[in-house]
N, CA, C and O of each residue as an XYZ file, in Angstrom:
616
protein
N      76.537     51.498     -9.478
C      75.366     52.120     -8.580
C      74.781     50.802     -7.805
O      73.985     49.920     -8.127
N      75.606     51.101     -6.551
C      74.756     49.838     -5.244
C      73.394     49.577     -5.437
O      72.801     50.389     -6.146
N      72.713     48.578     -4.947
C      72.104     48.064     -5.004
C      71.159     47.126     -4.448
O      70.999     46.070     -5.059
N      70.413     47.368     -3.237
C      69.868     46.967     -2.003
C      68.777     45.249     -2.479
O      68.125     44.901     -3.464
N      69.094     44.662     -1.218
C      68.077     43.678     -1.435
C      68.943     42.330     -0.314
O      69.814     42.277      0.554
N      68.019     41.429     -1.044
C      68.168     40.021     -0.902
C      68.932     39.348     -1.862
O      68.620     39.626     -3.020
N      70.391     38.060     -1.631
C      70.669     37.492     -2.429
C      69.373     35.892     -2.036
O      68.396     36.145     -1.332
N      69.471     35.161     -2.303
C      68.281     34.061     -2.462
C      69.179     33.451     -2.322
O      70.052     33.666     -3.162
N      69.493     32.417     -1.281
C      69.925     30.801     -1.098
C      70.566     30.232     -1.619
O      71.758     29.979     -1.444
N      69.453     29.762     -2.786
C      70.458     29.261     -3.771
C      71.281     29.359     -4.614
O      72.007     28.396     -4.860
N      71.426     30.781     -5.429
C      72.653     31.845     -5.211
C      73.799     31.810     -4.680
O      74.873     31.735     -5.278
N      73.564     31.879     -3.168
C      74.515     31.840     -2.080
C      75.335     30.635     -1.941
O      76.457     30.444     -1.472
N      74.159     29.620     -2.661
C      75.079     28.395     -2.246
C      75.947     28.574     -3.326
O      77.079     28.793     -2.895
N      75.891     28.574     -4.770
C      76.209     28.424     -5.729
C      77.613     29.433     -6.081
O      78.112     29.373     -7.205
N      78.409     30.704     -4.610
C      78.777     30.961     -4.670
C      79.706     30.649     -2.992
O      79.061     30.245     -2.025
N      81.400     30.936     -2.878
C      82.009     30.998     -2.556
C      81.994     31.738     -1.245
O      82.238     32.873     -1.655
N      81.875     31.843      0.007
C      82.075     32.992      1.034
C      82.403     34.436      0.136
O      81.705     35.441     -0.001
N      83.904     34.066     -0.470
C      84.942     35.734     -0.830
C      84.343     35.303     -2.231
O      85.017     34.321     -2.542
N      83.641     35.483     -2.993
C      82.947     35.660     -4.038
C      82.012     35.627     -4.023
O      81.440     35.975     -5.055
N      81.150     35.166     -2.795
C      80.014     36.351     -2.258
C      80.318     37.691     -2.165
O      79.771     38.579     -2.819
N      81.660     37.910     -0.915
C      81.648     39.298     -0.508
C      82.547     40.346     -1.025
O      82.584     41.523     -0.666
N      83.164     39.840     -1.791
C      83.149     39.967     -3.290
C      82.492     41.161     -4.276
O      82.773     42.316     -4.592
N      81.425     40.155     -4.573
C      80.275     40.372     -5.485
C      79.365     41.799     -4.430
O      78.901     42.832     -4.911
N      79.350     41.477     -3.261
C      78.527     43.283     -2.176
C      80.031     44.014     -2.627
O      79.466     44.517     -3.598
N      80.912     44.322     -2.715
C      81.624     45.334     -3.252
C      82.525     45.486     -3.961
O      83.497     46.227     -4.105
N      81.528     43.719     -4.899
C      82.385     45.714     -6.813
C      80.324     45.852     -7.002
O      80.030     45.897     -8.196
N      79.602     45.886     -6.459
C      78.655     46.075     -7.296
C      78.362     45.087     -8.037
O      78.261     45.461     -9.205
N      78.123     43.668     -7.866
C      77.145     43.098     -8.767
C      76.284     42.268     -7.569
O      75.662     41.260     -7.902
N      76.271     42.666     -6.351
C      75.429     41.465     -5.774
C      75.042     42.475     -4.846
O      76.082     42.963     -4.404
N      74.167     42.956     -4.401
C      73.437     44.237     -3.350
C      73.490     43.415     -2.107
O      73.353     42.393     -1.435
N      73.758     44.509     -2.301
C      74.061     45.190     -0.485
C      73.098     45.481      0.578
O      72.671     46.636      0.588
N      72.534     44.428      1.752
C      72.033     44.362      2.726
C      70.629     45.456      2.821
O      71.333     46.465      2.818
N      69.342     45.967      2.894
C      68.808     46.630      2.982
C      69.024     47.644      4.226
O      68.607     48.786      4.031
N      69.728     47.326      5.700
C      70.266     47.806      5.982
C      70.686     48.438      6.614
O      70.537     48.869      7.757
N      72.148     48.657      4.675
C      73.421     49.625      4.145
C      72.583     50.705      4.038
O      72.612     51.696      4.766
N      71.515     50.419      2.731
C      71.004     51.305      1.809
C      70.475     51.913      3.023
O      70.789     53.103      3.010
N      69.453     51.455      4.627
C      69.027     52.593      6.095
C      70.097     53.065      5.587
O      70.584     53.412      4.511
N      70.420     52.938      7.157
C      72.090     53.843      7.688
C      72.929     54.204      6.278
O      73.464     55.296      6.468
N      73.197     53.780      5.145
C      74.764     55.009      4.504
C      75.318     53.180      3.759
O      74.994     52.614      2.715
N      76.026     52.863      4.631
C      77.283     52.420      4.801
C      77.429     52.070      3.549
O      76.746     52.600      2.673
N      78.678     50.777      3.180
C      78.063     50.132      1.610
C      80.039     48.972      2.660
O      80.700     49.097      3.691
N      80.023     48.070      1.442
C      81.095     47.311      1.366
C      81.934     47.079      0.783
O      81.880     46.262     -0.137
N      83.971     48.301      1.423
C      84.339     48.702     -0.003
C      84.998     48.045     -0.227
O      85.200     47.825     -1.421
N      85.756     47.312      0.800
C      86.880     46.664     -0.066
C      87.164     44.364      1.062
O      87.681     43.898      2.078
N      86.886     44.198      0.632
C      86.697     42.404      0.547
C      88.366     41.810      0.177
O      89.205     42.258     -0.604
N      88.395     40.818      0.950
C      89.398     39.846      0.816
C      89.726     38.479      1.899
O      89.484     38.516      3.106
N      90.165     37.609      1.369
C      89.861     36.664      2.182
C      90.113     37.399      3.268
O      90.749     38.446      3.389
N      89.457     36.633      4.168
C      89.896     37.184      6.283
C      89.761     38.137      5.995
O      90.898     38.525      5.730
N      89.132     38.874      5.837
C      89.094     41.188      5.242
C      88.392     41.178      4.904
O      87.994     40.537      3.931
N      87.658     42.223      5.849
C      86.075     43.275      4.475
C      86.666     44.955      5.742
O      86.964     45.151      6.921
N      86.514     45.775      4.380
C      86.527     46.747      5.395
C      85.272     47.459      4.306
O      85.305     47.348      3.081
N      83.691     48.543      5.462
C      82.451     48.275      5.650
C      83.081     50.021      5.509
O      83.911     50.316      6.369
N      82.675     51.248      4.375
C      82.787     52.659      5.598
C      81.519     53.435      4.676
O      80.724     53.277      3.750
N      82.040     54.435      5.764
C      80.531     55.518      6.242
C      80.654     56.384      6.317
O      81.810     56.503      6.724
N      80.125     57.551      6.176
C      80.444     58.829      6.286
C      79.364     59.400      7.232
O      78.402     59.517      6.473
N      78.845     59.954      8.834
C      78.283     59.486      9.620
C      77.722     60.960      8.765
O      78.271     61.750      7.998
N      76.113     60.821      9.449
C      75.262     62.411      9.125
C      74.144     62.552     10.477
O      73.960     61.838     11.463
N      73.429     64.000      9.939
C      72.648     64.394     11.081
C      71.846     62.851     11.493
O      71.644     62.594     12.680
N      71.413     61.854     10.368
C      70.732     61.002     10.720
C      70.647     60.325     11.603
O      69.723     59.570     11.907
N      72.045     60.614     12.345
C      72.983     58.025     13.028
C      72.791     59.193     14.474
O      73.117     58.572     15.486
N      72.414     60.498     14.784
C      72.412     61.664     15.844
C      71.373     60.198     17.035
O      70.228     59.877     16.717
N      71.961     59.670     18.072
C      71.563     60.115     19.134
C      70.416     61.583     19.782
O      70.089     62.574     19.129
N      69.982     61.219     21.370
C      69.598     62.195     21.502
C      71.169     63.357     21.729
O      71.621     64.142     20.895
N      71.542     63.152     22.744
C      72.921     63.935     22.867
C      73.569     64.626     22.319
O      74.209     65.654     22.541
N      73.133     63.239     20.641
C      73.799     64.976     19.865
C      74.984     64.273     19.233
O      75.288     65.021     18.303
N      76.280     62.677     19.223
C      76.976     61.723     18.606
C      76.027     61.029     18.043
O      74.866     61.106     18.446
N      76.460     60.112     16.847
C      75.874     58.822     16.779
C      76.399     57.936     17.597
O      77.365     57.559     18.260
N      74.815     57.704     17.079
C      74.383     56.270     17.895
C      75.249     55.272     18.136
O      76.280     55.183     17.469
N      74.933     54.356     19.159
C      76.574     53.499     19.503
C      76.050     52.393     18.480
O      76.828     51.483     18.197
N      74.523     52.420     17.792
C      74.273     51.390     17.658
C      74.259     50.856     16.020
O      73.687     49.943     15.424
N      75.602     52.383     15.485
C      75.604     52.091     13.995
C      76.892     51.516     14.214
O      77.203     50.506     13.582
N      77.963     52.217     15.323
C      79.506     51.603     15.050
C      78.862     50.472     15.524
O      79.885     49.788     15.567
N      78.018     49.735     15.906
C      77.488     48.334     16.629
C      76.960     47.918     15.059
O      78.029     47.338     14.869
N      76.386     47.755     14.034
C      76.354     47.716     13.389
C      77.133     47.226     11.628
O      76.768     46.362     10.831
N      78.637     48.515     11.543
C      79.533     47.578     11.491
C      79.991     47.412     11.109
O      80.352     47.479      9.934
N      80.396     46.875     12.512
C      81.952     46.230     12.864
C      80.796     44.478     13.368
O      81.334     43.381     13.216
N      79.839     44.534     13.719
C      78.937     43.007     12.600
C      79.224     42.602     12.246
O      79.847     41.564     12.466
N      78.755     43.603     10.690
C      79.494     43.303      9.225
C      80.386     43.196      9.029
O      80.808     42.254      8.358
N      81.221     44.256      9.597
C      82.747     44.059      8.640
C      83.416     41.970      9.108
O      83.776     40.951      8.519
N      83.153     42.567     10.725
C      83.456     41.304     11.025
C      82.968     39.819     10.533
O      83.776     38.981     10.132
N      81.524     39.582     10.609
C      80.411     38.580     10.211
C      80.684     38.554      8.801
O      80.319     37.556      8.178
N      81.331     39.593      8.127
C      81.887     38.765      6.600
C      83.202     38.679      6.202
O      83.783     38.477      5.135
N      83.532     38.896      7.407
C      85.277     38.827      6.855
C      85.726     37.088      7.059
O      86.230     36.285      6.274
N      85.304     36.982      8.405
C      84.561     34.760      8.222
C      84.210     34.254      6.766
O      84.859     33.489      6.052
N      82.693     35.056      6.452
C      81.520     34.143      5.290
C      83.024     34.384      4.555
O      83.328     33.298      4.060
N      83.993     35.293      4.312
C      84.824     35.642      2.851
C      86.341     34.016      2.820
O      87.352     33.883      2.130
N      85.695     33.094      3.967
C      86.896     32.387      4.208
C      86.543     31.099      4.078
O      87.251     30.105      4.241
N      85.067     31.188      3.683
C      83.984     30.025      4.051
C      83.511     29.479      1.944
O      82.938     29.915      0.945
N      84.324     28.233      2.478
C      83.175     27.493      0.764
C      82.094     27.491      0.857
O      81.254     27.818      1.695
N      82.152     26.804     -0.751
C      81.052     26.829     -1.555
C      79.135     26.484     -0.401
O      78.405     26.883     -1.307
N      78.541     26.252      0.272
C      77.036     25.861      0.794
C      77.118     25.866      2.275
O      76.374     25.228      3.019
N      78.537     27.001      2.798
C      78.992     26.796      3.674
C      78.257     28.243      3.614
O      77.873     28.869      2.626
N      78.169     28.654      5.349
C      77.312     29.483      6.204
C      77.656     30.726      7.452
O      78.320     30.626      8.484
N      77.207     31.431      7.104
C      77.747     31.755      8.937
C      76.500     32.986      9.915
O      75.511     33.688      9.701
N      77.081     32.734     10.611
C      76.207     33.902     12.057
C      76.364     33.703     12.769
O      76.718     32.812     13.540
N      76.024     34.876     12.612
C      76.405     36.023     15.050
C      75.970     35.651     16.061
O      74.852     35.954     16.476
N      77.031     34.701     16.818
C      76.643     34.272     17.781
C      76.431     35.473     18.890
O      75.473     35.849     19.566
N      77.764     35.875     18.742
C      77.195     37.373     20.204
C      79.269     38.098     20.200
O      80.454     37.769     20.269
N      78.236     39.306     20.053
C      79.075     40.242     19.833
C      79.664     40.953     20.508
O      78.995     41.084     21.533
N      81.140     41.905     20.610
C      81.246     43.137     23.057
C      82.068     43.930     21.186
O      82.474     43.566     20.082
N      81.854     45.107     22.002
C      82.191     46.226     21.043
C      83.005     47.182     22.293
O      82.363     47.285     23.338
N      83.613     47.494     22.272
C      84.369     48.781     23.256
C      84.061     49.964     22.333
O      83.807     49.752     21.147
N      84.082     51.709     23.048
C      83.185     52.479     22.198
C      84.119     54.068     22.952
O      83.779     54.904     23.789
N      85.648     53.818     21.950
C      86.487     54.938     22.665
C      86.181     55.627     22.559
O      85.486     55.971     23.515
N      86.275     56.814     21.218
C      85.937     57.485     20.665
C      84.614     58.132     20.919
O      84.112     57.227     21.586
N      83.294     59.459     20.834
C      82.697     59.594     19.860
C      82.693     60.350     18.811
O      83.005     61.531     18.657
N      82.210     59.350     17.924
C      82.076     59.233     16.037
C      80.646     60.614     15.947
O      79.521     60.512     16.436
N      81.261     61.890     15.105
C      80.278     63.368     15.049
C      80.559     63.106     13.612
O      81.395     62.417     13.028
N      79.199     64.188     13.083
C      79.055     64.373     11.806
C      80.456     65.026     11.348
O      80.786     65.085     10.164
N      81.085     65.411     12.197
C      82.151     66.261     12.424
C      83.528     65.139     11.829
O      84.387     65.519     11.032
N      83.501     64.504     12.100
C      84.296     63.339     12.073
C      84.363     62.936     11.013
O      85.490     62.448     11.091
N      84.161     62.808     10.387
C      84.143     62.364      8.452
C      84.037     60.999      8.604
O      83.905     60.346      9.639
N      84.159     60.388      6.640
C      84.389     59.624      7.196
C      85.112     58.125      7.603
O      86.312     57.893      7.459
N      84.307     57.360      8.035
C      85.375     56.798      9.415
C      84.719     55.112      7.546
O      84.159     55.008      6.455
N      85.504     54.306      8.719
C      86.337     53.022      7.806
C      86.453     52.178      9.503
O      86.919     52.629     10.549
N      85.664     50.480      9.142
C      85.313     49.474      9.305
C      85.832     48.885      9.321
O      85.701     48.313      8.239
N      86.820     48.245     10.076
C      87.439     46.810      9.224
C      87.930     45.040     10.732
O      88.499     44.778     11.792
N      87.087     44.428      9.545
C      86.551     42.721     10.305
C      88.275     42.558      9.086
O      88.620     42.677      7.911
N      88.965     42.135     10.800
C      89.712     40.642     10.006
C      89.979     38.864     11.021
O      90.672     38.534     11.984
N      88.981     38.139     10.101
C      89.500     36.718     11.013
C      90.501     36.763     12.199
O      91.449     37.505     12.459
N      90.021     35.847     12.736
C      91.421     35.315     14.203
C      91.252     33.824     13.766
O      92.357     33.511     13.324
N      90.399     32.729     13.670
C      90.413     32.197     13.609
C      88.960     31.891     12.692
O      88.196     32.800     12.368
N      88.830     31.040     12.488
C      87.799     30.205     11.835
C      88.407     28.634     11.137
O      89.240     28.393     10.263
N      87.230     27.456     12.309
C      87.489     26.266     12.190
C      86.166     25.529     11.121
O      86.213     25.880      9.942
N      85.058     24.567     11.518
C      84.291     23.799     10.990
C      83.218     24.347     11.955
O      82.221     24.854     11.441
N      83.305     24.304     13.143
C      82.021     25.022     13.934
C      81.650     26.988     14.297
O      80.904     27.924     14.585
N      82.230     26.730     14.143
C      83.037     28.272     14.777
C      83.925     29.693     14.070
O      84.451     29.299     13.030
N      84.158     30.800     14.254
C      84.749     31.736     13.672
C      84.733     32.373     14.591
O      83.947     32.330     15.538
N      86.155     33.459     14.300
C      86.080     34.520     16.070
C      87.283     35.429     14.358
O      88.129     35.200     13.494
N      86.293     36.572     15.029
C      87.038     38.017     13.916
C      87.419     39.356     15.260
O      86.927     39.241     16.383
N      88.342     40.551     14.890
C      88.070     41.406     15.311
C      87.685     42.398     14.601
O      87.717     42.120     13.402
N      87.172     43.916     14.930
C      87.181     44.448     13.980
C      87.113     46.069     14.483
O      86.423     46.364     15.459
N      87.920     47.141     13.704
C      88.288     48.106     14.228
C      87.735     49.684     13.553
O      87.688     49.665     12.323
N      87.456     50.580     13.992
C      86.432     51.911     12.874
C      88.084     53.216     14.153
O      88.669     53.482     15.203
N      87.809     53.441     12.591
C      88.871     54.403     12.572
C      88.583     55.292     11.921
O      88.063     54.939     10.862
N      88.722     56.858     12.120
C      88.383     58.162     11.551
C      89.940     58.355     10.444
O      90.840     57.552     10.693
N      90.113     59.046      9.671
C      90.361     59.524      8.074
C      92.259     59.251      8.608
O      93.164     58.576      8.118
N      92.132     60.571     10.351
C      93.654     60.642     11.343
C      94.245     59.078     10.850
O      95.332     59.027     10.275
N      93.230     57.455     11.189
C      93.803     56.093     11.407
C      93.213     56.901     13.257
O      94.209     56.994     13.975
N      92.404     57.216     13.704
C      92.890     57.059     15.211
C      91.616     56.565     15.716
O      90.484     56.954     15.430
N      92.028     55.538     16.606
C      90.625     54.098     17.074
C      89.026     54.976     17.194
O      88.963     56.118     17.650
N      88.032     54.348     16.790
C      87.325     54.940     17.349
C      85.708     54.205     18.546
O      84.886     54.660     19.342
N      86.143     52.665     17.833
C      85.923     51.775     18.741
C      86.308     50.310     17.442
O      86.416     50.342     16.217
N      86.450     48.895     18.680
C      87.182     48.177     18.134
C      85.924     46.898     19.144
O      85.007     47.199     19.909
N      86.314     45.779     18.794
C      85.289     45.129     18.890
C      85.904     43.482     18.341
O      86.876     43.542     17.588
N      85.429     42.208     18.654
C      84.796     41.460     18.196
C      83.923     39.995     18.316
O      84.038     39.596     19.475
N      83.177     39.163     17.586
C      83.436     38.055     17.504
C      82.837     36.880     17.247
O      83.213     36.263     16.250
N      81.882     36.379     18.009
C      81.977     34.551     17.710
C      80.890     34.400     16.734
O      79.785     34.900     16.945
N      81.216     33.591     15.453
C      80.526     33.134     14.878
C      79.480     31.533     15.226
O      79.815     30.782     16.143
N      78.331     31.257     14.401
C      78.496     30.474     14.227
C      78.913     29.611     12.231
O      78.682     30.079     11.116
N      79.423     28.568     12.561
C      79.378     28.191     10.906
C      78.139     26.849     10.432
O      77.882     25.927     11.205
N      77.758     26.931      9.617
C      76.574     26.171      9.212
C      76.789     25.512      7.606
O      77.294     26.167      6.695
N      76.448     24.516      7.503
C      75.763     24.420      5.609
C      74.544     24.626      5.485
O      73.644     23.921      5.940
N      74.404     25.916      4.663
C      73.973     27.019      4.095
C      73.545     26.881      3.079
O      73.110     27.849      2.456
């Protein structure tokens, strides 16, 4: 069973980025509280690659009756940032500086389960970049994005 909360800075500093992200995926660490609010899960974690999954429902709708673009933005920000985190050494952290997304197809509750996969493009000492793709169960592209993250001792 998944739990939600935050991991203390002290505990995060004791783990490599990959250990941290794998702990989120396997449930040994709590997911952030926004994951609980929106209902998404970190389902896969490897070095430089993270998958976040969700099944959109009526609580995610905008006034037009489709899933709010903010859900896609949150999923992409999460999978891309965590992908960068997965490459970092102990005591090193990252934060999003900017990200861009493009919404390709509407997402509705009828879309079914979707997955957001983030993959690192480059990770240096100060800046990391990643790309992300949201697809449906048939592999169709629903949204994609890129991120730039600041890397710092943390």
